[in-house]
C-alpha positions in Angstrom: -50.9 85.9 7.2 -48.1 87.6 5.2 -48.0 87.5 1.4 -45.0 85.1 1.6 -46.8 82.6 3.9 -49.9 82.8 1.7 -47.9 82.1 -1.4 -46.2 79.1 0.2 -49.6 77.7 1.3 -50.9 78.1 -2.2 -47.7 76.4 -3.6 -48.1 73.5 -1.2 -51.8 73.0 -2.1 -51.0 73.2 -5.8 -48.2 70.7 -5.5 -50.5 68.2 -3.7 -53.2 68.6 -6.4 -50.7 68.2 -9.2 -48.8 65.2 -7.8 -51.0 62.7 -9.8 -50.9 64.9 -13.0 -47.1 65.3 -13.2 -45.1 63.0 -15.3 -41.3 62.9 -14.9 -39.3 63.7 -18.0 -36.0 62.1 -17.5 -33.1 64.1 -18.8 -35.5 66.8 -20.0 -32.9 69.6 -19.4 -30.5 68.1 -21.9 -33.2 67.5 -24.5 -34.3 71.1 -24.1 -30.8 72.4 -24.3 -30.2 70.4 -27.5 -33.4 71.8 -29.0 -32.4 75.3 -28.2 -28.9 74.8 -29.7 -30.1 73.1 -32.9 -33.3 75.0 -33.8 -33.3 78.7 -34.2 -37.1 79.0 -33.4 -36.5 77.4 -30.0 -33.5 79.8 -29.4 -35.7 82.8 -30.2 -38.4 81.6 -27.9 -35.9 81.0 -25.1 -34.6 84.5 -25.5 -38.2 85.9 -25.3 -38.8 83.9 -22.1 -35.5 85.0 -20.6 -36.6 88.6 -20.9 -39.9 88.0 -19.1 -38.4 86.0 -16.2 -37.3 87.8 -13.0 -35.1 86.3 -10.3 -36.3 86.4 -6.7 -33.7 85.7 -4.0 -35.9 84.2 -1.2 -33.1 83.6 1.2 -32.8 87.3 1.9 -36.5 87.5 2.8 -36.6 87.6 6.7 -39.5 85.1 7.0 -38.6 82.7 4.2 -36.8 80.0 6.2 -39.5 79.9 8.9 -42.4 79.7 6.3 -40.5 77.2 4.2 -39.9 74.8 7.1 -43.5 75.2 8.3 -44.8 74.3 4.8 -42.7 71.2 4.2 -45.0 68.2 3.8 -43.4 65.8 6.3 -45.7 63.4 8.1 -46.7 64.4 11.6 -45.6 61.1 13.1 -42.2 59.4 13.3 -41.5 56.9 10.5 -39.4 54.6 12.7 
């Protein structure tokens, strides 16, 4: 098992265990954007976060597509 396939398996298991704990926040992105624009403390926090986040381009990883498709959570049987 490669590091990528292990990570995808962990993500899939985590997603399943969190499904019942996650609550949808409708239009949360615009609320967050408004908070950042209107409150300096949120702006400063967003700038701190932006410096600690790194972008990973998965599409250039040779095994990504294969592992991604293998880890989709589609039913094993036809639905029709």
